[in-house]
N, C-alpha and C positions, 0 to 999 in steps of 0.2 A: 503493500499499500503506500509506504514513504518513497520508494523510487518513482512510482506514478506521479506523486505531487512534485516531486525534485524535479523530472524530466518536463512535467507540464510546466513549471515555473520557468525553467531555461527556455521551452519553446514560445513562451508567450512575452517573457520579460527580457529577453537577451537576443535570441537568434534573428528576428526580422530587422532589429537594428544593427546588429553586427554585419548582417549582408550589406545593408545599406552603406555603413561606414566604409566597408571594403569597395564599394562601388565609388563612393565620393572621394576618399582619400587613399590615392594610390601614387606610388612613384614619389615624385619631388614634394608631393602634399601630405605624405606620411605624417601621421602622428604617433605620440608614444603609448604605451599600453594603457595607462590609468585614463587619459583622455579618450582612448577607444572603447574603454570599459563604460565610462559614464555617458558617451555620447551613444552607445549601443543600448543601453536601458533606456535613456530618454527618447531616442527615436523609435524604440519597439513600443513604448506606450503611446507615442503619437500615432503611428501606424495603427496600433490596435484600436485606438479611438476612432480613427478614420474608417476601419472595417466595419466597426460596431455601427457607426453612424450610416455608413452605406446599407448594412444590412437592415438596420432598423428602418430606414426610409423605402427600401426596396420590397417589392411584392414576394421575395424569397423568403422573408422573416427572419427572425431572430431565435435561432435554436440550436442546440449543441452540434448537430450535422452541419448546419451551414456556416457556423463558426469554425468548426475544424477543417472544414473543405477550403473556406476561403483563406484560412490563415496557413494552411498547407501550399495551396495555389501561391500565395503572396511569398511565402518563404522561398518555394522552388523558383520561382521566376527571378527574385532578387539574387539567390545564390548563383544560378546559371549566368545572369548578367555580370555578377562578381568575379566568376570564373573565367569567362570570356575576356573581360577586361585585364584580369590578372596575366592570363596567358599572351596577351598582345603585349602587355608592359614588359614580361619576361622575354619574348622574342626581340623586342626592340633594344633591350639591354643586351642581349647576346650579340647583335648585330653591331651595336655600337663596340662592344668589348672586342670584337674580332676585327672591327676597323683600326681600333687603337694597337692591336697586336701587329697587323701587318703594315702599319705606317710607320 
């Protein structure tokens, strides 16, 4: 029972914001760990509030299934975008390093 509460708290209070922070602050704009943690929690609560507002005003309704599905889709979309951006940044860094070595 306790792991369920811990994992759901992490899923709601940390994961959406963490993915968004990884999208926004990458490369030269990188921030340190404490700032990343605080922004992750704050952005998560903001995103959760927006999802709740959307569900409350939509005909879908506000129930357990709609909340779970919408948060899962949100986290998956943000995670895929963050992964794509991180891969592009790593490729760009590898190209710059190879150019510096050959020069």
